[in-house]
C-alpha positions as CSV (number, residue, x, y, z in Angstrom):
1,M,-11.5,14.7,-28.2
2,S,-10.3,15.4,-31.8
3,D,-11.5,18.9,-31.6
4,D,-9.5,19.5,-28.4
5,I,-6.4,18.1,-30.1
6,L,-7.0,20.2,-33.2
7,D,-7.4,23.3,-31.1
8,F,-4.2,22.6,-29.2
9,I,-2.2,21.9,-32.3
10,R,-3.5,25.0,-34.0
11,G,-2.6,27.1,-31.0
12,Q,0.9,25.6,-30.8
13,A,1.5,25.9,-34.6
14,A,0.3,29.5,-34.5
15,E,2.7,30.3,-31.7
16,V,5.7,28.5,-33.2
17,L,5.1,29.8,-36.8
18,D,3.8,33.2,-35.8
19,V,0.6,32.9,-37.8
20,D,-3.1,33.3,-37.0
21,A,-4.5,30.0,-35.5
22,A,-7.8,30.7,-37.4
23,E,-5.9,30.1,-40.7
24,I,-4.9,26.6,-39.7
25,G,-7.3,23.7,-40.4
26,R,-7.2,20.0,-40.8
27,E,-6.1,20.3,-44.5
28,T,-3.3,22.7,-43.7
29,S,0.2,21.6,-44.6
30,L,2.5,23.4,-42.1
31,A,5.5,22.7,-44.3
32,E,4.0,23.8,-47.6
33,Q,1.9,26.7,-46.5
34,Y,4.0,28.1,-43.6
35,D,7.5,26.9,-44.4
36,A,7.6,24.8,-41.1
37,D,10.9,22.9,-40.8
38,S,11.6,19.8,-38.8
39,I,12.6,21.8,-35.7
40,D,9.2,23.7,-35.8
41,V,7.3,20.4,-36.1
42,I,9.3,18.8,-33.3
43,E,8.6,21.8,-31.1
44,I,4.9,21.4,-31.7
45,A,5.1,17.6,-31.1
46,S,6.9,18.2,-27.8
47,A,4.1,20.5,-26.6
48,V,1.5,17.9,-27.7
49,E,3.4,15.1,-25.8
50,R,3.4,17.2,-22.6
51,R,-0.3,18.2,-22.9
52,F,-1.7,14.8,-23.7
53,G,0.8,12.6,-21.9
54,I,1.9,10.6,-24.9
55,Q,5.1,9.8,-26.8
56,V,5.4,10.9,-30.4
57,E,8.5,9.7,-32.2
58,D,10.3,12.2,-34.5
59,H,9.9,9.9,-37.6
60,E,6.1,9.8,-37.0
61,V,5.7,13.5,-37.5
62,Y,8.1,13.8,-40.4
63,D,5.8,11.8,-42.6
64,L,2.7,13.8,-41.8
65,T,1.4,16.0,-44.7
66,S,-1.5,17.8,-42.9
67,V,-2.6,19.0,-39.5
68,G,-5.5,16.5,-39.8
69,Q,-3.0,13.6,-40.0
70,F,-1.2,15.0,-36.9
71,V,-4.6,15.2,-35.1
72,D,-5.4,11.6,-36.0
73,L,-2.0,10.4,-34.9
74,V,-2.3,12.1,-31.5
75,A,-5.9,10.9,-31.1
76,A,-4.9,7.3,-31.7
77,K,-2.1,7.5,-29.2
78,V,-4.3,9.1,-26.6
79,A,-6.9,6.4,-27.2
80,A,-4.3,3.7,-26.8
81,K,-3.1,5.0,-23.4
82,P,-3.6,2.6,-20.5
């Protein structure tokens, strides 16, 4: 499941930030490497919420420093779904 989540986040990030998805990995920092701002991250998070049927609070994504942490957060929320 983590690979599916990673692929989805990579695709969304690539679309929002206009970059090549192949350049985005688990260690990628969207803010540092691609100048993603909070609006970009919230846009990606909103797409993740729709795709995986979860709720991600804004403050949860502001503290993430890598795509891998984003993937782990989403995976935990998906696993906790009833």
